[in-house]
C-alpha positions as a LaTeX table, in Angstrom:
\begin{tabular}{lrrr}
\hline
Residue & $x$ (\AA) & $y$ (\AA) & $z$ (\AA) \\
\hline
Met1 & 0.00 & 0.00 & 0.00 \\
Leu2 & 1.35 & 3.38 & $-0.98$ \\
Glu3 & 1.57 & 6.07 & 1.69 \\
Asp4 & $-0.28$ & 9.31 & 0.99 \\
Lys5 & 2.90 & 11.38 & 1.21 \\
Leu6 & 4.40 & 9.25 & $-1.57$ \\
Lys7 & 1.28 & 9.15 & $-3.74$ \\
Arg8 & 1.52 & 12.91 & $-4.20$ \\
His9 & 4.67 & 12.39 & $-6.27$ \\
Val10 & 2.79 & 10.04 & $-8.59$ \\
Asp11 & $-0.11$ & 12.49 & $-8.80$ \\
Asp12 & 2.30 & 15.25 & $-9.78$ \\
Leu13 & 3.88 & 13.01 & $-12.43$ \\
Ile14 & 0.50 & 12.19 & $-13.95$ \\
Ser15 & $-0.56$ & 15.83 & $-13.93$ \\
Arg16 & 2.53 & 16.73 & $-15.99$ \\
Tyr17 & 2.38 & 13.66 & $-18.24$ \\
Pro18 & $-1.32$ & 12.71 & $-18.56$ \\
Lys19 & $-0.64$ & 9.80 & $-20.93$ \\
Leu20 & 1.09 & 8.00 & $-18.06$ \\
Lys21 & $-2.26$ & 7.68 & $-16.27$ \\
Glu22 & $-2.84$ & 4.39 & $-18.07$ \\
Ile23 & 0.28 & 2.87 & $-16.47$ \\
Glu24 & $-0.06$ & 4.56 & $-13.08$ \\
Gln25 & $-0.49$ & 1.27 & $-11.22$ \\
Gln26 & 2.60 & $-0.24$ & $-12.85$ \\
Ile27 & 4.63 & 2.81 & $-11.82$ \\
Ile28 & 3.40 & 2.38 & $-8.24$ \\
Asp29 & 4.00 & $-1.39$ & $-8.27$ \\
Ala30 & 7.59 & $-0.88$ & $-9.43$ \\
Tyr31 & 8.17 & 1.67 & $-6.69$ \\
Leu32 & 6.86 & $-0.78$ & $-4.06$ \\
Val33 & 9.34 & $-3.40$ & $-5.27$ \\
Leu34 & 12.14 & $-0.86$ & $-4.80$ \\
Glu35 & 10.87 & 0.17 & $-1.38$ \\
Glu36 & 10.74 & $-3.45$ & $-0.24$ \\
Cys37 & 14.29 & $-4.00$ & $-1.49$ \\
Tyr38 & 15.73 & $-1.01$ & 0.33 \\
Ser39 & 13.72 & $-1.74$ & 3.48 \\
His40 & 15.69 & $-4.97$ & 3.77 \\
Asn41 & 19.12 & $-3.51$ & 2.95 \\
Gly42 & 19.08 & $-4.60$ & $-0.66$ \\
Lys43 & 20.48 & $-2.74$ & $-3.64$ \\
Leu44 & 19.46 & $-1.77$ & $-7.13$ \\
Leu45 & 21.37 & $-3.01$ & $-10.18$ \\
Ile46 & 20.64 & $-1.08$ & $-13.37$ \\
Ala47 & 21.44 & $-1.69$ & $-17.03$ \\
Gly48 & 20.56 & $-0.31$ & $-20.45$ \\
Asn49 & 22.09 & 0.39 & $-23.85$ \\
Gly50 & 22.77 & 3.70 & $-25.56$ \\
Gly51 & 20.54 & 6.40 & $-24.10$ \\
Ser52 & 19.25 & 3.87 & $-21.60$ \\
Ala53 & 22.82 & 3.33 & $-20.40$ \\
Ala54 & 22.94 & 7.04 & $-19.63$ \\
Asp55 & 19.66 & 6.61 & $-17.75$ \\
Ala56 & 21.22 & 3.82 & $-15.68$ \\
Glu57 & 24.04 & 6.14 & $-14.62$ \\
His58 & 21.56 & 8.95 & $-14.00$ \\
Ile59 & 19.40 & 6.86 & $-11.67$ \\
Ala60 & 22.41 & 5.73 & $-9.64$ \\
Gly61 & 23.51 & 9.33 & $-9.29$ \\
Glu62 & 20.14 & 10.37 & $-7.88$ \\
Leu63 & 20.02 & 7.51 & $-5.36$ \\
Met64 & 23.60 & 7.55 & $-4.10$ \\
Lys65 & 23.41 & 11.16 & $-2.91$ \\
Arg66 & 20.71 & 13.74 & $-2.31$ \\
Phe67 & 18.20 & 14.21 & $-5.11$ \\
Lys68 & 16.11 & 16.95 & $-3.51$ \\
Thr69 & 16.15 & 16.38 & 0.25 \\
Pro70 & 19.27 & 16.70 & 2.46 \\
Arg71 & 20.50 & 13.35 & 3.78 \\
Pro72 & 22.79 & 14.09 & 6.73 \\
Ile73 & 24.59 & 11.25 & 8.45 \\
Asp74 & 23.78 & 10.67 & 12.10 \\
Ser75 & 25.69 & 12.20 & 14.98 \\
Lys76 & 27.27 & 8.91 & 16.08 \\
Leu77 & 29.06 & 8.38 & 12.78 \\
Ala78 & 29.92 & 12.08 & 12.60 \\
Gly79 & 31.57 & 11.78 & 16.00 \\
Lys80 & 33.61 & 8.76 & 14.90 \\
Leu81 & 34.86 & 10.58 & 11.82 \\
Ile82 & 35.98 & 13.57 & 13.88 \\
Glu83 & 37.62 & 11.31 & 16.47 \\
Ile84 & 39.67 & 9.56 & 13.77 \\
Asp85 & 40.75 & 12.79 & 12.07 \\
Pro86 & 39.56 & 16.09 & 13.59 \\
Val87 & 40.19 & 18.14 & 10.43 \\
Arg88 & 39.12 & 15.79 & 7.64 \\
Gly89 & 36.51 & 14.19 & 9.84 \\
Lys90 & 34.80 & 17.52 & 10.44 \\
Glu91 & 34.53 & 18.13 & 6.70 \\
Leu92 & 33.32 & 14.59 & 6.06 \\
Ala93 & 30.75 & 14.81 & 8.84 \\
Lys94 & 29.37 & 17.94 & 7.20 \\
Asn95 & 29.48 & 16.74 & 3.59 \\
Leu96 & 28.79 & 12.98 & 3.55 \\
Glu97 & 25.25 & 12.09 & 2.52 \\
Cys98 & 23.29 & 8.92 & 3.18 \\
Ser99 & 22.86 & 6.65 & 0.16 \\
Leu100 & 20.55 & 4.10 & $-1.35$ \\
Met101 & 22.92 & 1.63 & $-2.97$ \\
Ala102 & 22.56 & 1.60 & $-6.74$ \\
Ile103 & 25.06 & 0.10 & $-9.18$ \\
Pro104 & 24.93 & 0.98 & $-12.89$ \\
Leu105 & 26.18 & $-2.11$ & $-14.71$ \\
Val106 & 27.23 & 0.10 & $-17.63$ \\
Ala107 & 29.96 & 1.84 & $-15.63$ \\
His108 & 32.79 & $-0.68$ & $-15.30$ \\
Glu109 & 34.71 & $-0.28$ & $-18.53$ \\
Ala110 & 37.69 & $-2.51$ & $-17.76$ \\
Leu111 & 35.44 & $-5.35$ & $-16.63$ \\
Thr112 & 32.92 & $-5.00$ & $-19.43$ \\
Thr113 & 35.46 & $-4.71$ & $-22.23$ \\
Ala114 & 37.47 & $-7.63$ & $-20.85$ \\
Tyr115 & 34.37 & $-9.80$ & $-20.67$ \\
Ile116 & 33.24 & $-8.78$ & $-24.16$ \\
Asn117 & 36.71 & $-9.49$ & $-25.56$ \\
Asp118 & 37.40 & $-12.72$ & $-23.68$ \\
Val119 & 34.01 & $-14.33$ & $-23.31$ \\
Asp120 & 30.70 & $-13.04$ & $-24.68$ \\
Gly121 & 29.24 & $-9.62$ & $-25.36$ \\
Leu122 & 25.67 & $-10.70$ & $-24.69$ \\
Gly123 & 26.55 & $-11.75$ & $-21.15$ \\
Val124 & 28.19 & $-8.50$ & $-20.13$ \\
Phe125 & 25.38 & $-7.45$ & $-17.78$ \\
Ala126 & 24.63 & $-11.02$ & $-16.71$ \\
Gln127 & 28.22 & $-11.48$ & $-15.48$ \\
Gln128 & 28.08 & $-8.33$ & $-13.37$ \\
Leu129 & 24.66 & $-9.22$ & $-12.01$ \\
Phe130 & 26.05 & $-12.59$ & $-10.98$ \\
Gly131 & 28.98 & $-10.91$ & $-9.25$ \\
Phe132 & 27.19 & $-8.04$ & $-7.55$ \\
Gly133 & 23.69 & $-9.41$ & $-7.05$ \\
Arg134 & 22.26 & $-11.10$ & $-4.00$ \\
Glu135 & 18.83 & $-12.49$ & $-3.23$ \\
Gly136 & 16.51 & $-9.63$ & $-2.33$ \\
Asp137 & 18.15 & $-7.14$ & $-4.68$ \\
Val138 & 16.36 & $-5.63$ & $-7.68$ \\
Phe139 & 17.45 & $-5.52$ & $-11.31$ \\
Leu140 & 16.11 & $-2.61$ & $-13.35$ \\
Gly141 & 16.43 & $-3.41$ & $-17.04$ \\
Ile142 & 15.86 & $-0.43$ & $-19.32$ \\
Ser143 & 15.07 & $-1.26$ & $-22.94$ \\
Thr144 & 12.89 & 0.85 & $-25.22$ \\
Ser145 & 12.01 & $-2.21$ & $-27.30$ \\
Gly146 & 11.95 & $-4.71$ & $-24.46$ \\
Asn147 & 14.09 & $-7.04$ & $-26.56$ \\
Ser148 & 17.69 & $-6.03$ & $-25.80$ \\
Lys149 & 19.60 & $-9.31$ & $-25.80$ \\
Asn150 & 22.09 & $-8.40$ & $-23.08$ \\
Ile151 & 19.26 & $-7.19$ & $-20.84$ \\
Met152 & 17.36 & $-10.44$ & $-21.38$ \\
Ser153 & 20.43 & $-12.50$ & $-20.50$ \\
Ala154 & 20.72 & $-10.54$ & $-17.26$ \\
Thr155 & 17.08 & $-11.26$ & $-16.39$ \\
Val156 & 17.78 & $-15.00$ & $-16.53$ \\
Val157 & 20.57 & $-14.64$ & $-13.96$ \\
Ala158 & 18.43 & $-12.34$ & $-11.83$ \\
Arg159 & 15.59 & $-14.82$ & $-11.66$ \\
Ala160 & 17.98 & $-17.67$ & $-10.84$ \\
Leu161 & 19.43 & $-15.67$ & $-7.93$ \\
Gly162 & 16.10 & $-14.53$ & $-6.47$ \\
Ile163 & 16.55 & $-10.95$ & $-7.69$ \\
Lys164 & 13.33 & $-9.22$ & $-8.70$ \\
Val165 & 13.17 & $-7.70$ & $-12.17$ \\
Ile166 & 11.63 & $-4.37$ & $-13.13$ \\
Gly167 & 11.38 & $-3.74$ & $-16.85$ \\
Leu168 & 11.24 & $-0.13$ & $-18.01$ \\
Thr169 & 10.30 & $-0.24$ & $-21.65$ \\
Gly170 & 7.90 & 0.89 & $-24.40$ \\
Asn171 & 6.24 & $-0.40$ & $-27.59$ \\
Asp172 & 4.47 & $-3.63$ & $-26.62$ \\
Gly173 & 6.95 & $-4.36$ & $-23.83$ \\
Gly174 & 8.77 & $-7.02$ & $-25.82$ \\
Glu175 & 10.18 & $-10.12$ & $-24.19$ \\
Leu176 & 11.23 & $-8.15$ & $-21.13$ \\
Ala177 & 7.60 & $-7.50$ & $-20.18$ \\
Ser178 & 6.87 & $-11.22$ & $-20.18$ \\
Val179 & 9.56 & $-12.07$ & $-17.62$ \\
Ala180 & 9.67 & $-8.97$ & $-15.40$ \\
Asp181 & 8.06 & $-8.99$ & $-11.96$ \\
Val182 & 6.80 & $-5.53$ & $-12.88$ \\
Ala183 & 6.79 & $-4.18$ & $-16.43$ \\
Val184 & 6.42 & $-0.44$ & $-16.88$ \\
Ile185 & 5.54 & $-0.06$ & $-20.56$ \\
Val186 & 5.25 & 3.58 & $-21.55$ \\
Pro187 & 2.53 & 4.34 & $-24.12$ \\
Asp188 & 4.63 & 5.10 & $-27.17$ \\
Asn189 & 6.56 & 3.27 & $-29.89$ \\
Glu190 & 9.15 & 5.86 & $-30.93$ \\
Thr191 & 12.49 & 5.32 & $-29.21$ \\
Tyr192 & 13.19 & 8.96 & $-28.39$ \\
Arg193 & 9.68 & 9.52 & $-27.03$ \\
Ile194 & 9.88 & 6.38 & $-24.93$ \\
Gln195 & 13.11 & 7.70 & $-23.44$ \\
Glu196 & 11.45 & 11.06 & $-22.80$ \\
Tyr197 & 8.84 & 9.27 & $-20.68$ \\
His198 & 11.40 & 7.11 & $-18.88$ \\
Leu199 & 13.18 & 10.07 & $-17.29$ \\
Pro200 & 10.21 & 11.55 & $-15.39$ \\
Ile201 & 9.16 & 8.07 & $-14.28$ \\
Tyr202 & 12.49 & 7.23 & $-12.69$ \\
His203 & 12.76 & 10.74 & $-11.27$ \\
Cys204 & 9.42 & 10.05 & $-9.59$ \\
Trp205 & 10.75 & 6.81 & $-8.12$ \\
Cys206 & 13.84 & 8.61 & $-6.82$ \\
Leu207 & 11.72 & 11.31 & $-5.20$ \\
Met208 & 9.48 & 8.70 & $-3.59$ \\
Leu209 & 12.39 & 6.67 & $-2.25$ \\
Glu210 & 14.08 & 9.76 & $-0.88$ \\
Asp211 & 10.86 & 10.88 & 0.80 \\
Lys212 & 10.35 & 7.41 & 2.25 \\
Phe213 & 13.82 & 6.87 & 3.65 \\
Phe214 & 15.10 & 10.40 & 4.23 \\
Gly215 & 11.99 & 12.53 & 4.72 \\
Gln216 & 12.39 & 14.83 & 7.73 \\
Tyr217 & 16.04 & 13.68 & 7.75 \\
Ser218 & 14.81 & 10.51 & 9.40 \\
Ser219 & 17.71 & 8.30 & 8.34 \\
Gly220 & 21.17 & 7.86 & 9.71 \\
Asn221 & 24.14 & 5.99 & 8.29 \\
Arg222 & 22.00 & 4.46 & 5.53 \\
Arg223 & 24.33 & 2.96 & 2.97 \\
Val224 & 22.06 & 0.28 & 1.51 \\
\hline
\end{tabular}
């Protein structure tokens, strides 16, 4: 069940992008999967190709530091930092921000190029998911067509490891929609317009997660 304070972010999204009303429940369902993951110290693993790779990096950036709301660390950790190094610790205590762990699988160039060169290009995300992923985590596969082969390979590993899959896609959802725990299929079939819808959707998720875990600065030392 979605809290009222979080529903307002969805309402705002729909007011700005009325066509997303038809997938409102899927947007909410995907958020609830993310909330459940982070409530149990899980992490988000994200992958995409081309513009969707940039989206993967973008999402991680919004979750690993403040998006809109300050995320100060708690006083106990701040005290430890200052005790270890009074000068650096004071700066760190002031500047460190609590995080929701998110790993963009598009970011590790040495690993990805080595795997592509030595083994198999289609398994480049699957290999990282196998290495980083643990049961209870979430894999967010972004594919405008829903048929990206390297994304689909990663979903197989995710399902084998007990990692839930969110598919963020368009068109008819493709193969990704048929295997995802939640498929968010935006109502368009042009790649660039699908991507234009993806951004406000994942911004909405980031706002909701931040409000849930850091609203009123309620967190401390969260590094999940």
